[in-house]
PyMOL Python script that loads the backbone (N, CA, C, O; Angstrom):
from pymol import cmd

cmd.read_pdbstr("""\
ATOM      1  N   MET A   1     155.362 263.590  48.333  1.00  0.00           N
ATOM      2  CA  MET A   1     154.326 263.946  49.282  1.00  0.00           C
ATOM      3  C   MET A   1     154.099 262.724  49.851  1.00  0.00           C
ATOM      4  O   MET A   1     153.767 262.825  51.032  1.00  0.00           O
ATOM      5  N   ARG A   2     154.150 261.772  49.497  1.00  0.00           N
ATOM      6  CA  ARG A   2     153.601 260.603  50.356  1.00  0.00           C
ATOM      7  C   ARG A   2     155.010 259.792  50.405  1.00  0.00           C
ATOM      8  O   ARG A   2     155.165 258.738  51.022  1.00  0.00           O
ATOM      9  N   LYS A   3     155.586 260.179  49.971  1.00  0.00           N
ATOM     10  CA  LYS A   3     157.384 259.751  50.584  1.00  0.00           C
ATOM     11  C   LYS A   3     157.887 259.947  52.011  1.00  0.00           C
ATOM     12  O   LYS A   3     158.431 259.243  52.861  1.00  0.00           O
ATOM     13  N   GLN A   4     157.249 261.879  51.846  1.00  0.00           N
ATOM     14  CA  GLN A   4     157.705 262.654  53.420  1.00  0.00           C
ATOM     15  C   GLN A   4     156.546 262.577  54.566  1.00  0.00           C
ATOM     16  O   GLN A   4     156.807 263.073  55.662  1.00  0.00           O
ATOM     17  N   ASN A   5     154.694 261.693  54.249  1.00  0.00           N
ATOM     18  CA  ASN A   5     154.525 261.078  55.162  1.00  0.00           C
ATOM     19  C   ASN A   5     154.733 259.579  55.836  1.00  0.00           C
ATOM     20  O   ASN A   5     154.143 259.079  56.794  1.00  0.00           O
ATOM     21  N   GLY A   6     155.857 259.002  54.934  1.00  0.00           N
ATOM     22  CA  GLY A   6     156.626 257.838  55.585  1.00  0.00           C
ATOM     23  C   GLY A   6     156.039 256.669  54.265  1.00  0.00           C
ATOM     24  O   GLY A   6     156.151 255.459  54.463  1.00  0.00           O
ATOM     25  N   GLN A   7     155.584 257.065  53.295  1.00  0.00           N
ATOM     26  CA  GLN A   7     154.162 256.134  52.717  1.00  0.00           C
ATOM     27  C   GLN A   7     155.457 255.789  51.197  1.00  0.00           C
ATOM     28  O   GLN A   7     156.440 256.482  50.933  1.00  0.00           O
ATOM     29  N   ARG A   8     155.079 254.777  50.604  1.00  0.00           N
ATOM     30  CA  ARG A   8     155.730 254.553  49.469  1.00  0.00           C
ATOM     31  C   ARG A   8     155.275 255.536  47.985  1.00  0.00           C
ATOM     32  O   ARG A   8     154.325 256.293  47.783  1.00  0.00           O
ATOM     33  N   PRO A   9     156.205 255.195  47.294  1.00  0.00           N
ATOM     34  CA  PRO A   9     155.744 256.322  46.287  1.00  0.00           C
ATOM     35  C   PRO A   9     153.941 256.561  45.458  1.00  0.00           C
ATOM     36  O   PRO A   9     152.968 255.842  45.683  1.00  0.00           O
ATOM     37  N   ALA A  10     153.970 257.336  44.853  1.00  0.00           N
ATOM     38  CA  ALA A  10     152.573 256.282  44.316  1.00  0.00           C
ATOM     39  C   ALA A  10     152.749 255.530  42.841  1.00  0.00           C
ATOM     40  O   ALA A  10     153.681 255.398  42.048  1.00  0.00           O
ATOM     41  N   THR A  11     151.478 255.144  42.892  1.00  0.00           N
ATOM     42  CA  THR A  11     151.578 253.562  41.539  1.00  0.00           C
ATOM     43  C   THR A  11     151.661 254.625  40.251  1.00  0.00           C
ATOM     44  O   THR A  11     151.824 255.799  40.584  1.00  0.00           O
ATOM     45  N   HIS A  12     151.575 254.367  38.911  1.00  0.00           N
ATOM     46  CA  HIS A  12     151.432 254.501  38.264  1.00  0.00           C
ATOM     47  C   HIS A  12     149.340 254.876  37.871  1.00  0.00           C
ATOM     48  O   HIS A  12     148.739 255.730  37.219  1.00  0.00           O
ATOM     49  N   PHE A  13     148.902 253.604  38.763  1.00  0.00           N
ATOM     50  CA  PHE A  13     147.932 253.917  38.795  1.00  0.00           C
ATOM     51  C   PHE A  13     147.268 255.652  39.117  1.00  0.00           C
ATOM     52  O   PHE A  13     146.705 256.572  38.524  1.00  0.00           O
ATOM     53  N   GLN A  14     147.978 255.163  40.919  1.00  0.00           N
ATOM     54  CA  GLN A  14     147.361 256.717  41.258  1.00  0.00           C
ATOM     55  C   GLN A  14     147.707 257.971  40.686  1.00  0.00           C
ATOM     56  O   GLN A  14     147.189 259.083  40.586  1.00  0.00           O
ATOM     57  N   PHE A  15     148.661 257.462  40.377  1.00  0.00           N
ATOM     58  CA  PHE A  15     148.590 259.241  39.363  1.00  0.00           C
ATOM     59  C   PHE A  15     147.872 259.537  38.683  1.00  0.00           C
ATOM     60  O   PHE A  15     147.324 260.639  38.711  1.00  0.00           O
ATOM     61  N   THR A  16     147.530 258.170  37.419  1.00  0.00           N
ATOM     62  CA  THR A  16     146.500 258.615  36.565  1.00  0.00           C
ATOM     63  C   THR A  16     145.055 258.874  37.298  1.00  0.00           C
ATOM     64  O   THR A  16     144.532 259.977  37.134  1.00  0.00           O
ATOM     65  N   GLN A  17     144.499 258.038  37.977  1.00  0.00           N
ATOM     66  CA  GLN A  17     143.492 258.687  38.985  1.00  0.00           C
ATOM     67  C   GLN A  17     143.614 260.094  39.670  1.00  0.00           C
ATOM     68  O   GLN A  17     142.563 260.735  39.687  1.00  0.00           O
ATOM     69  N   ILE A  18     144.807 260.735  40.285  1.00  0.00           N
ATOM     70  CA  ILE A  18     144.993 262.047  40.064  1.00  0.00           C
ATOM     71  C   ILE A  18     144.822 262.842  39.232  1.00  0.00           C
ATOM     72  O   ILE A  18     143.850 263.598  39.253  1.00  0.00           O
ATOM     73  N   PHE A  19     145.869 262.860  38.160  1.00  0.00           N
ATOM     74  CA  PHE A  19     145.199 262.812  36.621  1.00  0.00           C
ATOM     75  C   PHE A  19     143.740 263.855  35.919  1.00  0.00           C
ATOM     76  O   PHE A  19     143.269 264.923  35.527  1.00  0.00           O
ATOM     77  N   GLN A  20     143.601 262.001  36.293  1.00  0.00           N
ATOM     78  CA  GLN A  20     142.166 261.844  35.837  1.00  0.00           C
ATOM     79  C   GLN A  20     141.132 263.235  36.640  1.00  0.00           C
ATOM     80  O   GLN A  20     140.602 264.214  36.115  1.00  0.00           O
ATOM     81  N   GLU A  21     141.166 262.745  38.175  1.00  0.00           N
ATOM     82  CA  GLU A  21     140.089 264.348  38.873  1.00  0.00           C
ATOM     83  C   GLU A  21     140.726 265.426  37.779  1.00  0.00           C
ATOM     84  O   GLU A  21     140.049 265.569  36.760  1.00  0.00           O
ATOM     85  N   PHE A  22     141.846 266.135  37.867  1.00  0.00           N
ATOM     86  CA  PHE A  22     141.803 267.260  37.561  1.00  0.00           C
ATOM     87  C   PHE A  22     141.847 267.315  35.450  1.00  0.00           C
ATOM     88  O   PHE A  22     141.629 268.288  34.728  1.00  0.00           O
ATOM     89  N   ASP A  23     142.108 266.287  35.163  1.00  0.00           N
ATOM     90  CA  ASP A  23     141.810 266.220  33.705  1.00  0.00           C
ATOM     91  C   ASP A  23     140.361 266.921  33.738  1.00  0.00           C
ATOM     92  O   ASP A  23     139.975 265.974  34.423  1.00  0.00           O
ATOM     93  N   HIS A  24     138.920 267.918  33.592  1.00  0.00           N
ATOM     94  CA  HIS A  24     137.985 268.282  33.592  1.00  0.00           C
ATOM     95  C   HIS A  24     137.528 267.464  32.532  1.00  0.00           C
ATOM     96  O   HIS A  24     136.933 266.396  32.675  1.00  0.00           O
ATOM     97  N   ASN A  25     137.899 268.132  31.215  1.00  0.00           N
ATOM     98  CA  ASN A  25     137.321 267.927  29.739  1.00  0.00           C
ATOM     99  C   ASN A  25     137.744 266.340  29.549  1.00  0.00           C
ATOM    100  O   ASN A  25     137.300 265.826  28.523  1.00  0.00           O
ATOM    101  N   GLY A  26     138.413 265.639  30.265  1.00  0.00           N
ATOM    102  CA  GLY A  26     138.765 264.775  29.786  1.00  0.00           C
ATOM    103  C   GLY A  26     139.763 264.410  28.890  1.00  0.00           C
ATOM    104  O   GLY A  26     139.997 263.207  28.766  1.00  0.00           O
ATOM    105  N   ASP A  27     140.689 265.599  27.941  1.00  0.00           N
ATOM    106  CA  ASP A  27     141.417 265.389  26.872  1.00  0.00           C
ATOM    107  C   ASP A  27     142.851 265.173  27.229  1.00  0.00           C
ATOM    108  O   ASP A  27     143.635 265.791  26.508  1.00  0.00           O
ATOM    109  N   GLY A  28     143.563 264.186  28.503  1.00  0.00           N
ATOM    110  CA  GLY A  28     144.528 264.072  28.168  1.00  0.00           C
ATOM    111  C   GLY A  28     145.437 265.174  28.743  1.00  0.00           C
ATOM    112  O   GLY A  28     146.548 264.940  29.217  1.00  0.00           O
ATOM    113  N   LEU A  29     144.910 266.318  28.667  1.00  0.00           N
ATOM    114  CA  LEU A  29     146.234 267.142  29.233  1.00  0.00           C
ATOM    115  C   LEU A  29     145.411 268.092  30.580  1.00  0.00           C
ATOM    116  O   LEU A  29     144.355 267.924  31.191  1.00  0.00           O
ATOM    117  N   LEU A  30     146.628 269.243  30.650  1.00  0.00           N
ATOM    118  CA  LEU A  30     146.185 270.000  31.614  1.00  0.00           C
ATOM    119  C   LEU A  30     145.938 271.635  31.341  1.00  0.00           C
ATOM    120  O   LEU A  30     146.764 272.402  30.847  1.00  0.00           O
ATOM    121  N   SER A  31     145.169 271.822  31.596  1.00  0.00           N
ATOM    122  CA  SER A  31     144.933 273.766  31.485  1.00  0.00           C
ATOM    123  C   SER A  31     145.389 274.411  31.992  1.00  0.00           C
ATOM    124  O   SER A  31     145.813 274.014  33.078  1.00  0.00           O
ATOM    125  N   HIS A  32     145.567 275.417  31.729  1.00  0.00           N
ATOM    126  CA  HIS A  32     146.148 276.814  33.244  1.00  0.00           C
ATOM    127  C   HIS A  32     144.600 276.768  33.850  1.00  0.00           C
ATOM    128  O   HIS A  32     144.535 277.941  34.217  1.00  0.00           O
ATOM    129  N   LYS A  33     143.280 276.183  34.206  1.00  0.00           N
ATOM    130  CA  LYS A  33     142.543 276.251  34.718  1.00  0.00           C
ATOM    131  C   LYS A  33     142.152 275.145  35.875  1.00  0.00           C
ATOM    132  O   LYS A  33     141.708 275.252  37.018  1.00  0.00           O
ATOM    133  N   GLU A  34     142.559 273.940  34.974  1.00  0.00           N
ATOM    134  CA  GLU A  34     142.853 272.790  36.008  1.00  0.00           C
ATOM    135  C   GLU A  34     143.936 272.766  36.867  1.00  0.00           C
ATOM    136  O   GLU A  34     143.905 272.812  38.097  1.00  0.00           O
ATOM    137  N   VAL A  35     144.678 272.708  36.303  1.00  0.00           N
ATOM    138  CA  VAL A  35     145.964 273.159  36.984  1.00  0.00           C
ATOM    139  C   VAL A  35     146.027 274.139  39.305  1.00  0.00           C
ATOM    140  O   VAL A  35     146.304 274.002  40.496  1.00  0.00           O
ATOM    141  N   SER A  36     145.343 275.226  37.884  1.00  0.00           N
ATOM    142  CA  SER A  36     144.812 276.620  39.107  1.00  0.00           C
ATOM    143  C   SER A  36     143.915 275.464  40.245  1.00  0.00           C
ATOM    144  O   SER A  36     144.333 275.205  41.373  1.00  0.00           O
ATOM    145  N   VAL A  37     142.788 274.952  39.720  1.00  0.00           N
ATOM    146  CA  VAL A  37     141.681 274.177  40.962  1.00  0.00           C
ATOM    147  C   VAL A  37     142.947 273.447  41.354  1.00  0.00           C
ATOM    148  O   VAL A  37     143.331 273.910  42.428  1.00  0.00           O
ATOM    149  N   PHE A  38     143.995 272.203  40.782  1.00  0.00           N
ATOM    150  CA  PHE A  38     144.956 271.360  41.786  1.00  0.00           C
ATOM    151  C   PHE A  38     145.320 272.685  42.720  1.00  0.00           C
ATOM    152  O   PHE A  38     144.561 272.932  43.657  1.00  0.00           O
ATOM    153  N   ALA A  39     146.185 273.331  42.540  1.00  0.00           N
ATOM    154  CA  ALA A  39     146.482 274.537  42.861  1.00  0.00           C
ATOM    155  C   ALA A  39     145.994 274.822  44.162  1.00  0.00           C
ATOM    156  O   ALA A  39     146.744 274.360  45.022  1.00  0.00           O
ATOM    157  N   ARG A  40     145.271 275.257  44.491  1.00  0.00           N
ATOM    158  CA  ARG A  40     143.951 275.721  45.027  1.00  0.00           C
ATOM    159  C   ARG A  40     143.639 274.683  45.795  1.00  0.00           C
ATOM    160  O   ARG A  40     143.818 275.173  46.909  1.00  0.00           O
ATOM    161  N   ARG A  41     143.229 273.368  46.006  1.00  0.00           N
ATOM    162  CA  ARG A  41     143.214 272.805  46.891  1.00  0.00           C
ATOM    163  C   ARG A  41     144.202 271.724  47.835  1.00  0.00           C
ATOM    164  O   ARG A  41     143.952 270.872  48.687  1.00  0.00           O
ATOM    165  N   PHE A  42     145.137 272.118  47.355  1.00  0.00           N
ATOM    166  CA  PHE A  42     146.260 271.467  47.405  1.00  0.00           C
ATOM    167  C   PHE A  42     146.817 272.480  48.580  1.00  0.00           C
ATOM    168  O   PHE A  42     146.997 272.304  49.784  1.00  0.00           O
ATOM    169  N   LEU A  43     147.017 273.641  47.697  1.00  0.00           N
ATOM    170  CA  LEU A  43     147.088 274.925  49.046  1.00  0.00           C
ATOM    171  C   LEU A  43     146.351 275.305  49.872  1.00  0.00           C
ATOM    172  O   LEU A  43     146.673 276.079  50.773  1.00  0.00           O
ATOM    173  N   ARG A  44     145.279 274.842  49.710  1.00  0.00           N
ATOM    174  CA  ARG A  44     143.798 275.425  50.322  1.00  0.00           C
ATOM    175  C   ARG A  44     143.664 276.716  50.423  1.00  0.00           C
ATOM    176  O   ARG A  44     143.691 277.499  51.372  1.00  0.00           O
ATOM    177  N   SER A  45     143.479 276.843  49.038  1.00  0.00           N
ATOM    178  CA  SER A  45     143.582 278.419  48.910  1.00  0.00           C
ATOM    179  C   SER A  45     141.782 279.035  49.153  1.00  0.00           C
ATOM    180  O   SER A  45     140.639 278.579  49.123  1.00  0.00           O
ATOM    181  N   GLN A  46     142.357 280.089  49.347  1.00  0.00           N
ATOM    182  CA  GLN A  46     140.625 280.268  49.547  1.00  0.00           C
ATOM    183  C   GLN A  46     140.545 281.592  47.939  1.00  0.00           C
ATOM    184  O   GLN A  46     141.428 282.128  47.269  1.00  0.00           O
ATOM    185  N   GLU A  47     138.811 281.654  47.900  1.00  0.00           N
ATOM    186  CA  GLU A  47     138.708 282.847  46.549  1.00  0.00           C
ATOM    187  C   GLU A  47     139.790 283.846  46.394  1.00  0.00           C
ATOM    188  O   GLU A  47     140.474 284.054  45.391  1.00  0.00           O
ATOM    189  N   ASP A  48     139.850 284.618  47.918  1.00  0.00           N
ATOM    190  CA  ASP A  48     140.369 286.063  47.820  1.00  0.00           C
ATOM    191  C   ASP A  48     142.278 286.066  46.941  1.00  0.00           C
ATOM    192  O   ASP A  48     143.007 286.974  46.543  1.00  0.00           O
ATOM    193  N   ASP A  49     142.416 284.431  46.988  1.00  0.00           N
ATOM    194  CA  ASP A  49     143.868 284.876  47.327  1.00  0.00           C
ATOM    195  C   ASP A  49     144.272 283.976  45.461  1.00  0.00           C
ATOM    196  O   ASP A  49     145.061 283.033  45.396  1.00  0.00           O
ATOM    197  N   ASP A  50     143.530 284.554  44.169  1.00  0.00           N
ATOM    198  CA  ASP A  50     143.137 284.222  43.118  1.00  0.00           C
ATOM    199  C   ASP A  50     144.572 284.646  42.124  1.00  0.00           C
ATOM    200  O   ASP A  50     144.986 283.839  41.291  1.00  0.00           O
ATOM    201  N   ALA A  51     145.617 286.738  42.449  1.00  0.00           N
ATOM    202  CA  ALA A  51     146.941 286.512  42.674  1.00  0.00           C
ATOM    203  C   ALA A  51     147.650 285.754  42.879  1.00  0.00           C
ATOM    204  O   ALA A  51     148.638 285.662  42.151  1.00  0.00           O
ATOM    205  N   GLU A  52     147.402 284.587  44.312  1.00  0.00           N
ATOM    206  CA  GLU A  52     148.359 283.752  44.085  1.00  0.00           C
ATOM    207  C   GLU A  52     148.687 282.750  43.095  1.00  0.00           C
ATOM    208  O   GLU A  52     149.470 282.714  42.145  1.00  0.00           O
ATOM    209  N   ILE A  53     147.516 281.626  43.809  1.00  0.00           N
ATOM    210  CA  ILE A  53     147.079 280.582  42.634  1.00  0.00           C
ATOM    211  C   ILE A  53     147.390 280.922  40.981  1.00  0.00           C
ATOM    212  O   ILE A  53     147.819 280.017  40.265  1.00  0.00           O
ATOM    213  N   MET A  54     147.176 282.110  40.503  1.00  0.00           N
ATOM    214  CA  MET A  54     147.810 282.242  39.158  1.00  0.00           C
ATOM    215  C   MET A  54     149.098 282.587  39.068  1.00  0.00           C
ATOM    216  O   MET A  54     149.656 282.118  38.076  1.00  0.00           O
ATOM    217  N   SER A  55     149.937 283.430  39.961  1.00  0.00           N
ATOM    218  CA  SER A  55     151.148 283.529  39.987  1.00  0.00           C
ATOM    219  C   SER A  55     151.801 282.055  39.972  1.00  0.00           C
ATOM    220  O   SER A  55     152.685 281.651  39.218  1.00  0.00           O
ATOM    221  N   ILE A  56     151.338 281.567  40.690  1.00  0.00           N
ATOM    222  CA  ILE A  56     151.837 279.982  41.344  1.00  0.00           C
ATOM    223  C   ILE A  56     151.572 278.922  39.711  1.00  0.00           C
ATOM    224  O   ILE A  56     152.146 277.837  39.800  1.00  0.00           O
ATOM    225  N   VAL A  57     151.069 279.067  38.809  1.00  0.00           N
ATOM    226  CA  VAL A  57     149.842 278.494  37.517  1.00  0.00           C
ATOM    227  C   VAL A  57     151.224 278.976  36.230  1.00  0.00           C
ATOM    228  O   VAL A  57     151.502 278.441  35.157  1.00  0.00           O
ATOM    229  N   GLU A  58     151.773 280.048  36.853  1.00  0.00           N
ATOM    230  CA  GLU A  58     152.410 280.555  35.139  1.00  0.00           C
ATOM    231  C   GLU A  58     153.624 280.164  35.648  1.00  0.00           C
ATOM    232  O   GLU A  58     154.331 279.849  34.691  1.00  0.00           O
ATOM    233  N   ARG A  59     154.381 279.992  36.979  1.00  0.00           N
ATOM    234  CA  ARG A  59     155.557 279.749  37.795  1.00  0.00           C
ATOM    235  C   ARG A  59     155.273 278.458  36.781  1.00  0.00           C
ATOM    236  O   ARG A  59     155.733 278.747  35.676  1.00  0.00           O
ATOM    237  N   ILE A  60     154.562 276.887  36.781  1.00  0.00           N
ATOM    238  CA  ILE A  60     154.455 276.021  36.445  1.00  0.00           C
ATOM    239  C   ILE A  60     154.605 276.164  35.081  1.00  0.00           C
ATOM    240  O   ILE A  60     155.406 275.306  34.712  1.00  0.00           O
ATOM    241  N   TRP A  61     154.260 276.767  34.246  1.00  0.00           N
ATOM    242  CA  TRP A  61     154.094 277.016  33.177  1.00  0.00           C
ATOM    243  C   TRP A  61     155.228 276.870  32.176  1.00  0.00           C
ATOM    244  O   TRP A  61     155.543 276.176  31.210  1.00  0.00           O
ATOM    245  N   VAL A  62     155.935 278.464  33.326  1.00  0.00           N
ATOM    246  CA  VAL A  62     157.216 278.874  32.489  1.00  0.00           C
ATOM    247  C   VAL A  62     157.949 277.490  32.555  1.00  0.00           C
ATOM    248  O   VAL A  62     158.653 277.155  31.602  1.00  0.00           O
ATOM    249  N   ASN A  63     157.817 276.723  33.581  1.00  0.00           N
ATOM    250  CA  ASN A  63     159.475 275.731  34.377  1.00  0.00           C
ATOM    251  C   ASN A  63     159.033 274.061  33.197  1.00  0.00           C
ATOM    252  O   ASN A  63     159.851 273.447  32.511  1.00  0.00           O
ATOM    253  N   PHE A  64     157.672 273.782  33.330  1.00  0.00           N
ATOM    254  CA  PHE A  64     157.815 272.408  32.874  1.00  0.00           C
ATOM    255  C   PHE A  64     156.248 272.735  31.496  1.00  0.00           C
ATOM    256  O   PHE A  64     155.219 272.272  31.988  1.00  0.00           O
ATOM    257  N   ASP A  65     156.018 273.273  30.284  1.00  0.00           N
ATOM    258  CA  ASP A  65     155.249 273.704  29.666  1.00  0.00           C
ATOM    259  C   ASP A  65     155.885 273.264  28.470  1.00  0.00           C
ATOM    260  O   ASP A  65     155.669 274.046  27.544  1.00  0.00           O
ATOM    261  N   SER A  66     157.173 271.490  27.910  1.00  0.00           N
ATOM    262  CA  SER A  66     158.141 272.523  27.715  1.00  0.00           C
ATOM    263  C   SER A  66     157.988 272.395  26.075  1.00  0.00           C
ATOM    264  O   SER A  66     158.834 272.704  25.236  1.00  0.00           O
ATOM    265  N   ASP A  67     156.669 271.850  25.857  1.00  0.00           N
ATOM    266  CA  ASP A  67     156.685 272.048  24.643  1.00  0.00           C
ATOM    267  C   ASP A  67     155.567 273.458  23.311  1.00  0.00           C
ATOM    268  O   ASP A  67     155.326 273.602  22.112  1.00  0.00           O
ATOM    269  N   ARG A  68     155.141 274.423  25.234  1.00  0.00           N
ATOM    270  CA  ARG A  68     154.702 275.385  24.775  1.00  0.00           C
ATOM    271  C   ARG A  68     153.649 275.344  23.767  1.00  0.00           C
ATOM    272  O   ARG A  68     153.477 276.063  22.783  1.00  0.00           O
ATOM    273  N   ASN A  69     152.703 273.945  24.401  1.00  0.00           N
ATOM    274  CA  ASN A  69     150.944 274.355  23.782  1.00  0.00           C
ATOM    275  C   ASN A  69     150.414 274.707  24.586  1.00  0.00           C
ATOM    276  O   ASN A  69     149.611 273.811  24.844  1.00  0.00           O
ATOM    277  N   ASN A  70     150.263 275.597  25.344  1.00  0.00           N
ATOM    278  CA  ASN A  70     149.738 275.811  26.536  1.00  0.00           C
ATOM    279  C   ASN A  70     148.957 275.169  27.446  1.00  0.00           C
ATOM    280  O   ASN A  70     148.059 275.669  28.124  1.00  0.00           O
ATOM    281  N   LYS A  71     149.549 273.401  27.428  1.00  0.00           N
ATOM    282  CA  LYS A  71     148.551 272.673  28.520  1.00  0.00           C
ATOM    283  C   LYS A  71     149.493 271.983  28.935  1.00  0.00           C
ATOM    284  O   LYS A  71     150.574 272.089  28.355  1.00  0.00           O
ATOM    285  N   LEU A  72     149.391 271.312  29.767  1.00  0.00           N
ATOM    286  CA  LEU A  72     151.054 270.404  30.521  1.00  0.00           C
ATOM    287  C   LEU A  72     149.677 268.560  30.391  1.00  0.00           C
ATOM    288  O   LEU A  72     148.487 268.326  30.601  1.00  0.00           O
ATOM    289  N   SER A  73     150.954 267.761  29.917  1.00  0.00           N
ATOM    290  CA  SER A  73     151.132 266.743  29.470  1.00  0.00           C
ATOM    291  C   SER A  73     151.556 265.778  30.851  1.00  0.00           C
ATOM    292  O   SER A  73     152.578 266.000  31.501  1.00  0.00           O
ATOM    293  N   ARG A  74     150.809 264.928  31.097  1.00  0.00           N
ATOM    294  CA  ARG A  74     151.198 263.415  31.934  1.00  0.00           C
ATOM    295  C   ARG A  74     152.403 263.661  32.000  1.00  0.00           C
ATOM    296  O   ARG A  74     152.921 264.040  33.051  1.00  0.00           O
ATOM    297  N   TYR A  75     153.092 263.482  30.844  1.00  0.00           N
ATOM    298  CA  TYR A  75     154.713 263.966  31.352  1.00  0.00           C
ATOM    299  C   TYR A  75     154.807 264.903  31.868  1.00  0.00           C
ATOM    300  O   TYR A  75     154.890 264.636  33.067  1.00  0.00           O
ATOM    301  N   GLU A  76     154.868 266.288  31.659  1.00  0.00           N
ATOM    302  CA  GLU A  76     154.789 267.857  31.594  1.00  0.00           C
ATOM    303  C   GLU A  76     154.490 267.551  33.318  1.00  0.00           C
ATOM    304  O   GLU A  76     155.347 267.788  34.170  1.00  0.00           O
ATOM    305  N   THR A  77     152.908 266.899  33.686  1.00  0.00           N
ATOM    306  CA  THR A  77     152.329 266.970  34.883  1.00  0.00           C
ATOM    307  C   THR A  77     153.518 265.935  35.435  1.00  0.00           C
ATOM    308  O   THR A  77     153.925 266.083  36.587  1.00  0.00           O
ATOM    309  N   LEU A  78     153.924 265.153  34.802  1.00  0.00           N
ATOM    310  CA  LEU A  78     154.335 264.168  36.228  1.00  0.00           C
ATOM    311  C   LEU A  78     155.715 264.947  36.638  1.00  0.00           C
ATOM    312  O   LEU A  78     155.880 265.099  37.848  1.00  0.00           O
ATOM    313  N   LYS A  79     156.566 265.376  35.897  1.00  0.00           N
ATOM    314  CA  LYS A  79     157.812 266.557  36.726  1.00  0.00           C
ATOM    315  C   LYS A  79     156.937 267.633  36.794  1.00  0.00           C
ATOM    316  O   LYS A  79     157.542 268.526  37.387  1.00  0.00           O
ATOM    317  N   PHE A  80     156.255 267.862  36.610  1.00  0.00           N
ATOM    318  CA  PHE A  80     155.540 268.624  37.584  1.00  0.00           C
ATOM    319  C   PHE A  80     155.397 268.878  39.271  1.00  0.00           C
ATOM    320  O   PHE A  80     155.734 269.791  40.025  1.00  0.00           O
ATOM    321  N   LEU A  81     154.551 267.253  39.479  1.00  0.00           N
ATOM    322  CA  LEU A  81     154.861 267.005  40.586  1.00  0.00           C
ATOM    323  C   LEU A  81     155.997 266.223  41.403  1.00  0.00           C
ATOM    324  O   LEU A  81     155.912 265.606  42.465  1.00  0.00           O
ATOM    325  N   ASN A  82     156.751 266.383  40.818  1.00  0.00           N
ATOM    326  CA  ASN A  82     158.063 265.399  41.134  1.00  0.00           C
ATOM    327  C   ASN A  82     158.918 266.867  42.163  1.00  0.00           C
ATOM    328  O   ASN A  82     159.400 266.941  43.293  1.00  0.00           O
ATOM    329  N   ALA A  83     158.771 267.639  41.244  1.00  0.00           N
ATOM    330  CA  ALA A  83     159.326 268.661  41.487  1.00  0.00           C
ATOM    331  C   ALA A  83     159.402 269.287  42.248  1.00  0.00           C
ATOM    332  O   ALA A  83     160.362 269.824  42.802  1.00  0.00           O
ATOM    333  N   PHE A  84     157.316 269.335  42.533  1.00  0.00           N
ATOM    334  CA  PHE A  84     156.497 270.414  43.159  1.00  0.00           C
ATOM    335  C   PHE A  84     156.523 269.335  44.742  1.00  0.00           C
ATOM    336  O   PHE A  84     156.637 269.913  45.823  1.00  0.00           O
ATOM    337  N   PHE A  85     156.421 267.969  44.699  1.00  0.00           N
ATOM    338  CA  PHE A  85     156.529 267.691  46.095  1.00  0.00           C
ATOM    339  C   PHE A  85     158.273 266.739  46.003  1.00  0.00           C
ATOM    340  O   PHE A  85     158.044 265.539  45.857  1.00  0.00           O
ATOM    341  N   LYS A  86     159.810 267.042  46.059  1.00  0.00           N
ATOM    342  CA  LYS A  86     160.387 266.608  46.073  1.00  0.00           C
ATOM    343  C   LYS A  86     160.597 266.736  47.603  1.00  0.00           C
ATOM    344  O   LYS A  86     159.885 267.370  48.381  1.00  0.00           O
ATOM    345  N   ASP A  87     161.853 265.920  47.926  1.00  0.00           N
ATOM    346  CA  ASP A  87     162.079 266.305  48.890  1.00  0.00           C
ATOM    347  C   ASP A  87     163.026 266.825  49.075  1.00  0.00           C
ATOM    348  O   ASP A  87     163.279 267.267  50.196  1.00  0.00           O
TER     349      ASP A  87
END
""", "prot")
cmd.dss("prot")
cmd.show_as("cartoon", "prot")
cmd.util.cbc("prot")
cmd.orient("prot")
C-alpha cells in the first residue's frame, strides 16, 4: 500500500505497530475478530456488511492460516498483508 502511494515499504517497526494495534488481547496472534476489525477499517465497511467481511476473513484463513491453529501469527499476517497489498 505504501509503495502504491509512492512511499518506501513499511519497516519492521511499522509492521509491529500495525500488528499490535489489531492484536487487542496482546497474545501475539490475530483472531478472526481481530482480523475482521482490520478488514472493516481498511474497507471502511459499515455494520450491515457483516456477511461480506466474514467472507473476506474466511478467505484469509483458508489461504494464510498455514498451521491451522485458527489464529494468524505475525509471519502469517505478514504473508497476508503482502498478498493483500501487492501490486
